[in-house]
C-alpha positions as CSV (number, residue, x, y, z in Angstrom):
1,M,-27.4,4.1,24.6
2,A,-25.4,4.3,27.9
3,L,-22.4,2.6,28.7
4,S,-21.9,0.7,31.6
5,D,-19.0,1.4,34.3
6,D,-16.9,-1.1,33.1
7,E,-17.5,-0.3,29.3
8,R,-16.7,3.1,30.5
9,R,-13.7,2.6,32.2
10,V,-12.0,0.4,28.9
11,L,-12.7,3.4,26.9
12,E,-11.2,5.4,29.2
13,E,-7.8,3.4,29.5
14,M,-8.4,3.5,26.0
15,E,-8.4,7.1,25.1
16,R,-5.1,7.5,28.0
17,Q,-3.2,5.3,26.0
18,L,-3.9,7.0,22.5
19,R,-3.1,10.2,24.2
20,A,0.4,8.3,25.2
21,A,0.9,6.9,22.0
22,S,0.2,9.8,20.0
23,N,3.6,11.5,20.4
24,D,5.1,8.0,19.7
25,V,3.2,7.9,16.5
26,V,5.0,11.7,14.7
27,D,8.4,11.3,14.9
28,I,10.4,14.4,13.4
29,G,13.5,13.5,14.5
30,T,15.3,14.0,11.7
31,R,14.5,17.0,10.0
32,R,15.8,18.4,7.0
33,R,17.8,21.7,7.4
34,I,17.7,24.0,4.6
35,N,21.3,25.0,3.7
36,A,20.3,29.1,2.4
37,T,23.7,29.6,1.1
38,A,23.7,25.7,-0.8
39,V,20.2,27.9,-2.4
40,T,21.3,30.7,-3.5
41,I,24.6,29.8,-5.0
42,G,22.4,27.1,-6.6
43,V,19.8,29.1,-7.8
44,L,22.3,31.4,-9.4
45,I,24.1,28.5,-11.6
46,I,20.9,27.1,-12.7
47,V,19.6,31.5,-14.1
48,A,23.2,31.4,-15.5
49,G,23.0,28.0,-17.0
50,I,19.7,29.3,-18.4
51,G,21.5,32.2,-19.9
52,V,24.0,29.9,-21.6
53,L,21.7,27.2,-23.0
54,L,19.8,30.2,-24.9
55,G,23.3,31.5,-25.8
56,G,23.8,28.1,-27.8
57,I,20.5,28.1,-28.9
58,I,20.4,31.6,-30.7
59,Y,23.9,31.0,-31.9
60,R,22.9,27.4,-32.9
61,V,26.3,26.3,-31.2
62,P,24.9,22.5,-29.7
63,F,27.5,22.5,-27.8
64,V,27.2,25.7,-25.9
65,G,23.6,24.8,-25.0
66,V,24.8,21.0,-23.4
67,L,27.2,23.3,-21.8
68,G,24.0,25.2,-20.2
69,F,22.1,22.3,-19.5
70,V,24.9,20.8,-17.9
71,A,25.3,23.7,-15.7
72,M,21.3,23.8,-14.7
73,V,21.6,20.4,-13.2
74,A,24.2,20.9,-11.3
75,G,22.3,24.2,-9.6
76,V,19.6,21.8,-8.8
77,L,22.4,19.1,-7.3
78,I,24.0,22.2,-5.3
79,A,20.5,23.4,-4.3
80,T,19.0,20.1,-3.2
81,S,22.0,18.4,-1.2
82,R,22.9,17.7,2.6
83,K,25.3,18.9,3.5
84,G,26.3,20.0,6.9
85,S,27.8,22.8,8.2
86,N,31.6,22.3,8.3
87,G,31.0,21.2,4.6
88,T,30.7,17.2,4.7
89,A,27.4,15.1,3.8
90,A,26.0,14.2,6.9
91,P,26.3,10.9,7.8
92,R,22.9,8.1,7.7
93,Q,22.5,6.8,10.2
94,S,22.4,3.0,10.2
95,R,20.4,1.4,13.0
96,P,20.5,-2.6,13.7
97,T,17.8,-4.7,12.3
98,S,16.3,-7.4,14.3
99,G,14.9,-10.3,12.6
100,G,15.0,-11.4,8.4
101,S,13.9,-8.0,6.9
102,P,17.2,-5.5,6.1
103,R,16.0,-2.2,6.8
104,K,13.1,-1.6,8.9
105,S,11.1,1.9,9.8
106,T,10.7,3.1,13.0
107,L,6.8,3.3,12.8
108,E,7.1,-0.3,12.2
109,D,9.9,-1.3,15.2
110,R,7.2,1.0,17.6
111,W,4.4,-0.7,16.2
112,E,6.0,-4.0,16.5
113,R,7.1,-3.3,19.9
114,R,3.6,-2.0,20.9
115,M,1.6,-5.7,19.8
116,G,4.2,-7.3,21.5
117,G,3.5,-5.4,25.1
118,D,6.4,-3.4,25.1
119,L,4.9,0.2,25.3
């Protein structure tokens, strides 16, 4: 079934808009950077915590086992923490919201702008 000139023009316009908007949908602006030093220290603390936990089990000292478990949890927290290069936690960016919702995602904002004809 052949398309009319008007349908073909509308289809081409839709394709152009889709290609132009494809960069707008995928936003990788705030990537999480891996801090190799924190991961290494965290893994070492986890391994040491496992050793202390096993030592507490072998020698039947529950307090030592609990300390080993606490060390493992601390190692996981250190390995997965978000730290900047200067050692401070990365601040979260809060955007002013419009309307009554407390917080909107960027995708929702873009969708509303697109439906409103702003894009």
